[in-house]
C-alpha positions in Angstrom: 72.1 -160.7 -90.3 69.2 -162.0 -92.3 67.0 -159.9 -94.5 63.3 -160.5 -95.0 61.6 -159.1 -98.1 57.8 -158.7 -98.0 56.1 -159.0 -101.3 52.5 -158.0 -101.4 50.1 -160.9 -102.0 48.7 -159.5 -105.3 52.3 -159.1 -106.6 53.2 -162.6 -105.5 50.1 -164.0 -107.2 51.0 -162.2 -110.4 54.4 -163.8 -110.6 54.1 -166.3 -113.4 55.9 -169.1 -111.6 54.5 -172.0 -109.6 54.4 -170.8 -105.9 56.8 -173.6 -104.8 59.5 -172.2 -107.3 59.1 -168.6 -106.4 61.5 -168.3 -103.5 64.4 -169.9 -105.4 63.7 -168.1 -108.7 63.4 -164.7 -106.9 66.8 -165.3 -105.2 68.3 -166.1 -108.6 66.8 -163.0 -110.1 68.0 -160.8 -107.3 71.5 -162.3 -107.4 71.8 -161.7 -111.2 70.5 -158.1 -110.9 72.9 -157.3 -108.1 75.8 -158.8 -109.9 75.0 -157.0 -113.1 74.9 -153.7 -111.1 78.3 -154.6 -109.5 76.5 -154.5 -106.1 77.6 -158.1 -105.4 80.7 -160.0 -106.3 80.4 -163.1 -108.4 81.0 -165.4 -105.4 78.4 -163.7 -103.2 75.9 -163.5 -106.1 76.2 -167.2 -106.9 76.0 -167.9 -103.1 72.7 -165.9 -103.0 71.5 -167.8 -106.0 72.4 -171.1 -104.4 74.3 -172.1 -107.5 77.8 -173.5 -108.2 80.3 -171.2 -109.9 79.8 -173.1 -113.2 76.0 -172.9 -113.1 76.0 -169.2 -112.2 78.6 -168.5 -114.9 76.5 -170.3 -117.5 73.4 -168.4 -116.4 75.1 -165.0 -116.8 76.3 -166.0 -120.2 72.9 -167.0 -121.4 71.6 -163.6 -120.2 74.4 -161.7 -121.9 75.8 -160.4 -118.6 79.5 -159.9 -118.8 81.6 -161.5 -116.1 83.4 -159.0 -113.8 86.7 -160.3 -112.8 87.6 -158.7 -109.4 90.6 -159.1 -107.1 88.5 -161.4 -104.9 88.0 -163.7 -108.0 91.7 -163.7 -108.6 92.4 -164.6 -104.9 89.9 -167.5 -105.2 91.5 -168.7 -108.4 95.0 -168.6 -106.9 93.9 -170.4 -103.8 92.2 -173.1 -105.9 95.3 -173.5 -108.1 97.5 -173.9 -105.0 95.2 -176.6 -103.7 95.5 -178.8 -106.8 
């Protein structure tokens, strides 16, 4: 499933970002907001933001958003530890 968001032209023009940067920056903002609301896990939020775990973690820290450590995160960490 893919989701298409329609942003009215006057709103898009009011966004204080270069038009070429808008899609990526809006995805990042959406990912951060959904993560902060616990609507997305860390993994899915960073995937939406198209960032590495490290990059997304740094971004959350800079914005003062606490990291939610969920069972999925533990599973990822255990799988990573076993692969090393």
